[in-house]
N, C-alpha and C positions, 0 to 999 in steps of 0.2 A: 503496498499500498505506497502509496505517495503520503510525503511529507511535508508540508507548508514550511515557513517560516526559516530564519537562523536559528543560529545558535544561541541564541541571545531572545528567542520571542516567548521567552516567559517573566512572567515576575520573578523582581526579589527576594528572596525567603529567608528571615532572621532569626527565625524558629525552628527548632522539628516540629513540629503541631502543624505551622502553613503549610510546611516542603509538608509531610506525610498528605496533610489535606489536598493537596497539589495532587501529587501522584497518582491519590483514591478517583479523583476529576479527571486524571488522563485516562485509566482503565477505564472507567465507564464510558470516556465519550470513544475514543480509539478500539473499545472491544477487545482489547487484547489486553495480556498480562505482566506485572513486574517478568523481566526472563534475568538471571543474573548470574555472577560468575563471585563465590568467595574465593578472596585470593590471596600469598603470601607475597609481600614486596618487598624490598631491600632498602625501598626509596620510594618517597610517595608513588602514584602513579602516572600521574602528572607528569612529573619529573625523568622517568625509565619515555614517556611518549613525546617529552620534547629533548630527547639528546639520541633517540634512536628509528630517526625518520625509515618510515619500511617500502619498500614499493608498493602500487598496485593502492598505496592506503594515503590520505589527509585527516588526516585530524587536530582540532584545536579543542582548548582544554582552558576553561578560567573558574579561579577559585571563589567560589560563593560565602555566605555566613558559614552556612553548616552544611553546606555538604560542595566539591567540584561537579564542573557540570563539563560537557564536553559536545562534539561534533562528531563523526567517523564518517568518511566515504570510502567506499573502495568498488571501484571500475573494476572490470575484471570481462578478458579477450576470447571470446571460439569464439566457434564458428555456431555450436546448438543458439546464439543467440542473437535476435531480430538484430540483425543492424552491426552483428559482428561483438557486439560486447555488450555491460550490462553495469548499472552503477546499483549498489546499494547504499544507502544515506540514511541517518538518523540521528535522532540527540541523545546520548546516555549518560548516565551520573555518578559518581562514585561518591557512598560514605567508608570513613573508617568506624573501629572498634575499638572497645578500649586493648584487647589487645595486643601489643606489640608488631608492629608490621603486617596489620590484616584491614583488610579490605574487600568492600563489596560493591563490585562494575559491577551496574545492573540499565538498562532499558525499557520501556512502554513500547514495543515495537513488535513487528511478527519474526514469526518465525527463522526466515531468509536471512533479513538484516541480524536478528541475534548470531545465528547459526555463522551464516558464511561472512557477513563483516569481524560481529564486533569480539564474535568469540575467537573467531582465527585468527587475528590482529593478535589478539593479549597471547595465543599460541604459540606466533609468531617470534613475539616478544624477547628478547634472550633473558636465561635465567632467572636476572635478577626479580624478576615476578613470576608466580607461581602457582597454580593451582596443587593440591591435593587428592589423591582419592583418595572413597570410604569405600572398608571392608563390609558387606553385609553388615556383622556384626556391629562394625562404628553405625551404620543406619539404622539398626535397631535402637539403640542404644541413645542416639537422637534422638529419634519419634519417641520415645519413652521417656528420657526428661521431658520433649514435648510435652507427649500424657502426660503428666505429673503438675502440670507448670498452668492448665488451666482447667477450667472446669466444665468439660461437655463429653460428649461419645465420639473418639475419633475412629474414624468409619475409611477402608479403606477404598477406594474408588474406582479407582486401575491399577495395577504394578505388574513388571515384567518381569521374570525371573527367569535364567539362561545357565546352562549348562556348561562348564567350564571346557576347553575342547572348541580346537575346530570345527565340526561338526556341532555346529550350536543350535539345541536343543530349547524351542523361547515357548516357555507359558504366562496366558494371561491369568491375572485375579481377581476381578470387582467384588465389593461389597461384602469385606470378612474383615472383622476386627482386624489389628495391622500384624497382634503376633501370632496368627496362625499363619499366614504370610509368608513371616522369618521361622517360624519352627514348621514348616511345606520345606524353604528352598536348606533347612540344614540336614533336615533325614535323609532329603533324596539329594544331597551333590550340589545343589541347585545354590547357584546366588542373586543377589534380591540388586536386577541392575536401575531400576528409576519404580519410583512409588509415589501416587496422587491422592490425599488424604484430605480428607473431609471432617470438621467439628459441626458438630448438632448441640442444641440445648446453651445455647451460648450466646443468645439472641441472636444475632448475624450470626449465620453460618460463611465458617474460616473455611476457605480450600485453596493447600499447596498443595509443591512438587518438589520431589530432592531424590537427585539423581547421585552414584556411584563418585562422579567428577566436580559433589563441589557447583551445579548447578542446579539453580532456584527456581520458579514459578509463586507470584502471588498472586491467584488467582480472583479471589470477592474477601468480601470480608472487614477484616479490624487490621488497620494497616501496622497499628501497636504487636498484635501478636504475631506479627512477619517480621519490621523491624527492631524491637524488642524481645523477645522473646525466643523463634526459630532462629535469625541469623545470628543473634553473638551466640546463641545455643553451638551455631555451625560452627561461628567465627573461633571456638576453644578446642574443637576435635581439629580444625584444621590446623591450628596453632600446635597442637600435641604430636601430631603427626608431622610439622613441618621440622619440631627439636628435634623429635628421631631424625632426621634426615640430614641437620644439618655438621658444617665442621669433621663427616667422617673422612673425608681426603685425608690421604698420609700425607707427610710432609716428606719434605726429600733428604736422603742421609740417613732416613730409619726404615727399621725392619716394623715397628711396629704396627699393627693394624687396627681400624676401630671398626668388627665385622658387623651387619644385622644377620638375623636372622626371623625365616619363616618358619613356625610353630603349628607340628599337628597333631597329633592325638599318636601314640604308638601304636606302631601298623600300620599306619596309613598310610606311604609309601611301599611297595613289596614286589616284587621283580626287577630283571634290564629293563622287562619294556616301560617302566616308568624313568625310565632314565631320557629312553629315545622320546618318550613324551614330553618330558622336561626341555627339554630340547628344539624340539618344534615349536616349544610358547619363544623358548627367548630367541625364535628365528622369526617372530611376530611382530616383534618391537620394529615400529616404521622409525626408522632413516637410521637405524643402526646396522654393525657386521658384529658376527655369532665366530668365534675358532672354537672349534670342541677339540680339546686336550685328551680325553677320556668319556670312553660311552657307557663302561664294563671292565671290572665289577661294578665300578664305584661312577659316578658322571664330575667333569671338572671342563665347561669351557669359559669362555672370557667372552666382555660385550663391550662393543666401543660406540656410542651413543657421536654419530656426525653431528647433532644438532651445538653442542659444548664441548665435544671433549672427553667426557665424562666416561673412564673404564672402570669394570669393576669386574670381579673373577665370580662364580656361582659351582659353588659346592652341594651335589649331593651324592652320600656319606652316609645315612642313615634311612631307617625309618621315619622318621617323625620331625624333621627338622631340613629346611635347607639354608645353608650356610650362604652370604654373601658379601666380598669384600672390594670395596672402594679400593680402586687407585688412586696416581697422582691427585687427579683431579676429580669429583663426584662431584654435583652440585644435586643442591633437595628436587628441582624438578628434575631429573636424569634418574635419582634413585628411585624416587613415589612412582612415576612412566613401567620401571621395570619391573617393581613388586605391582603393581596394579595385574600389569602381562602375566607373570604366575599368576597369583589368583584367577584371571579370568581366561587365563590357557591354562595351568595347568591343575591346581587346586588350590581352593581357599582355604586359607591359614591364617593366624597369628602374626602382623610384622612387631620385632620386640627388636630391643639393644641385646646381642649375642653380649653372656658374661664372662668374662678376661676366666681362662683357665690355665695362668700362668705357661699361655703358645706363643709360639711368634711365626711371620710370615710363613717357615720353612716346615711346618705343623700341618698344612692343609694338604702338604706337594707329597705327604710319606707312602708308598706302596701301598696296596691293598693286599 
C-alpha cells in the first residue's frame, strides 16, 4: 500500500502516552498491525544507520522526545517487477528499553515493507546490531510471563510448529491454550516457529504475535500491554541471550577457549547417522562454508561466516550435547544464527555456557 507524506508528516509527541495513542490511530487508519524487531545494538541504531550506507537503501532518521523516527526506501531491480524495479518505502520508529543496548524497531505498514525493506535492511547491517533467536522454551517462558502479568484468558489464535531437519513438517494449531501447543511440540520433537495469541476478559481483546526470530506484531487492543509488558519482557530474554554470546572469541596468542554448548537429555543423540544430520544442518546456514574434519565415530566441523568472518569449531562427541568453540573472531550475530540453525535443522536443545573443566583447546582434538 502506498504511503503519502514524508518522514515528518506526523505530529511531535513529547510523552509516551501521546505517542502510543498515535500508534493506535495509525493501526486503525491503515488497517495494519505494528510489525517489529527487537534487537541488540552496540550503539544507537541511528548511529549505525548513519555510519553504514547500503546499496539499494535510502534511510533518514530523526531523534524525537521519546522515540526515534525514520523513513526507509528500498528499490529492488528485477525482471519480475513491472518496469524492471519496485520501491518499498514507509516510516518506522525506534524505542529503547531499560536493558542496556536493547531497542525495538517497528513500523505500522504492510508485510512487504516489513519483510523486504525494514527487516532485510537490519539483517544486512554489520554485526553491531543484531537480533537473537528464541527457542521453543524461550517462547513458552515469554508467553507464560505475559500470562502471569495480565488478567485474562490467553488463547492461541494461530501457531506454526515445525519439525527439525530439511524435510520440514508443518503443523497448524488454533484455539488452544498456549501450554497445550508447547507441550505437543515438546512431546513430538517439534519446535514452535511462530504463535499468535488473544487475551480475552480484559475489557478490550488484546491480540499479538511473536516468532522465534524476535519479531512481534501488535494487532489490536491495549498499547500498554504491548509496549510495557510484552516488549519489555522480550527485551529481557534477548538481552540474556545476547550476554550468552558476548565476548566469546579467543584472544590471539592464547589457547584458552570460551565454549558454548547445546545440551539435550541423555541418550538423545545416538548413532553415526546423527553426525551426518548435524553436518547437513550446519551446511544449511546461509553465507557460510563448512569444513568437516571427522564424521565417524565423532563429529568435528568448522564453520566460517562470510558475513563478518566469525569462525567456530563444532563437536559432537556425546549423546547429550554439542560443543561450539568460537575462534579468534566470533560475533553475537553469527553465534546466534549458528545455534539457531542447529536447533532448527538438527535438534532443539538448551543453549548455555559450557562449564570449565580444566581442559584446553587440544582436548577437543583428542582421538576417539
